[in-house]
C-alpha positions in Angstrom: 72.4 115.2 95.8 70.4 116.1 92.7 71.9 115.4 89.2 70.7 118.8 87.9 69.8 122.1 89.4 67.4 124.8 88.4 68.9 128.2 89.2 67.9 131.7 88.6 66.4 134.8 90.1 63.1 134.7 92.0 60.0 134.2 89.9 61.8 132.9 86.8 59.5 129.8 86.8 61.9 127.2 88.4 59.2 125.6 90.6 56.8 125.6 87.8 59.3 123.8 85.5 59.9 121.2 88.4 56.3 120.6 88.6 55.9 120.3 84.8 58.8 117.8 84.4 58.3 115.7 87.6 55.8 114.4 90.1 57.0 116.9 92.6 54.4 119.5 93.7 56.2 122.6 95.0 54.4 125.6 96.2 54.0 127.9 93.2 52.9 131.6 93.3 53.5 134.8 91.5 55.5 136.6 94.2 59.2 136.5 94.9 60.6 134.0 97.5 57.7 131.5 97.2 60.4 128.8 97.3 62.4 129.0 100.5 63.8 125.4 100.5 65.1 123.3 97.6 62.5 120.9 96.1 63.5 117.7 94.5 61.9 115.6 91.8 62.6 112.8 89.3 62.6 113.2 85.5 61.8 110.1 83.7 63.4 109.7 80.4 62.7 106.0 79.8 62.1 102.9 81.8 65.9 102.7 82.0 66.8 106.3 82.4 65.9 109.1 84.8 67.6 111.9 86.6 67.0 113.9 89.8 66.3 117.6 89.5 66.5 120.2 92.2 64.5 123.4 92.2 66.9 125.8 94.1 65.3 128.9 95.5 65.8 132.2 93.7 69.2 133.9 94.1 69.6 137.6 94.4 72.6 139.9 94.1 74.7 139.4 97.1 73.6 135.7 97.5 77.2 134.6 97.8 77.5 136.9 100.9 74.4 135.4 102.5 71.7 137.8 101.1 68.3 136.2 100.8 69.8 132.9 102.4 72.0 132.7 99.3 74.9 130.7 100.9 72.4 128.1 102.0 71.0 127.9 98.5 74.3 127.9 96.7 75.5 125.0 98.8 72.6 122.9 97.6 73.4 123.9 94.1 77.0 122.9 94.5 76.0 119.3 95.0 74.5 119.1 91.5 76.4 118.0 88.5 74.6 120.2 85.9 73.0 123.6 86.2 70.1 124.8 84.2 69.9 128.6 84.4 66.1 129.5 84.2 65.6 133.0 83.0 62.4 134.9 82.4 62.0 136.3 79.0 59.4 139.0 80.2 62.5 140.5 82.3 66.2 140.9 81.1 67.5 137.5 80.7 71.0 138.7 79.8 71.3 140.8 82.8 69.7 138.2 84.9 72.1 135.5 83.7 75.1 137.8 84.4 73.8 138.3 88.1 73.2 134.7 88.8 76.5 133.5 87.1 78.3 136.1 89.0 76.9 135.0 92.3 77.7 131.3 91.5 81.3 132.2 90.6 81.8 134.4 93.6 80.6 131.6 95.9 82.8 128.9 94.1 84.9 129.5 91.0 84.8 125.8 90.0 80.8 125.9 89.9 80.9 128.5 87.2 82.7 126.1 84.8 80.4 123.2 85.7 78.3 121.8 82.7 75.2 124.2 82.3 72.4 125.0 79.9 70.0 127.9 79.8 66.2 127.8 79.7 64.5 131.0 78.5 61.1 130.7 80.1 57.9 132.6 79.5 57.9 132.9 75.7 54.2 133.1 75.8 54.6 136.5 77.4 56.7 138.3 74.6 56.1 139.0 70.9 56.7 135.9 68.6 60.3 135.9 67.1 61.8 137.9 70.0 62.5 134.7 71.9 64.4 133.3 69.0 66.6 136.3 68.7 67.3 136.4 72.4 68.2 132.8 72.4 70.6 133.3 69.6 72.2 136.2 71.4 72.4 134.4 74.7 74.2 131.5 73.0 76.7 133.9 71.4 77.3 135.7 74.6 77.5 132.6 76.9 78.5 129.7 74.5 76.0 127.6 76.3 73.0 125.7 74.7 69.9 127.8 75.1 66.3 126.6 75.0 63.2 128.6 74.5 60.4 127.3 76.6 57.0 128.1 78.1 56.4 125.9 81.2 52.8 127.0 81.3 52.1 125.9 77.8 54.4 122.9 78.0 56.2 124.1 74.9 60.0 123.3 74.3 60.3 121.0 77.3 61.3 117.7 75.6 64.4 119.2 73.9 65.5 120.7 77.2 65.0 117.4 79.0 66.9 115.6 76.3 69.8 118.1 76.6 70.0 117.8 80.3 70.0 113.9 80.0 72.8 114.1 77.3 74.8 116.5 79.3 74.5 114.2 82.4 75.6 111.3 80.3 78.7 113.1 79.0 79.5 114.3 82.5 79.2 110.8 84.0 81.3 109.3 81.1 84.1 112.0 81.7 84.1 111.4 85.4 84.3 107.6 84.9 87.3 108.2 82.5 89.0 110.4 85.1 88.6 107.8 87.8 89.8 105.0 85.7 93.2 107.0 85.0 93.5 107.5 88.8 
């Protein structure tokens, strides 16, 4: 089980992000469905803190019905504590988010309410300033923390990693409190 899972449509940059943050070396190519099985890596925050990160193969519409091996991929995602929606800025990130979120919710309603963040990737491929506007709009639309990143240029990665770690700490503390009450 991974602590956090990278989820999104094919070619959003999930495998590239995993490779940039960990020692994992997943296959990376610029065609859909390069990733056919989940890849795992370990993100080191400090000598005392780290978390595991899963690169979930890209989901497509109908994934919850088994399209594109979607059920198998969603089962892997279900075992994570935090989801990081990786969305490509050179596409339509708002629409892509809705597609992926809808597939997650159709598979398991509880997963849709799990702690989540949004990573808007590929900001090096759109005009300067557009990414900031899109991030603001996505935050207003979803209520989630949104991070603008360029994995290829290693821009914006430390704040994203810090937010995932912080979210995991909050999740773990909440779970411990619930267990203590039982």
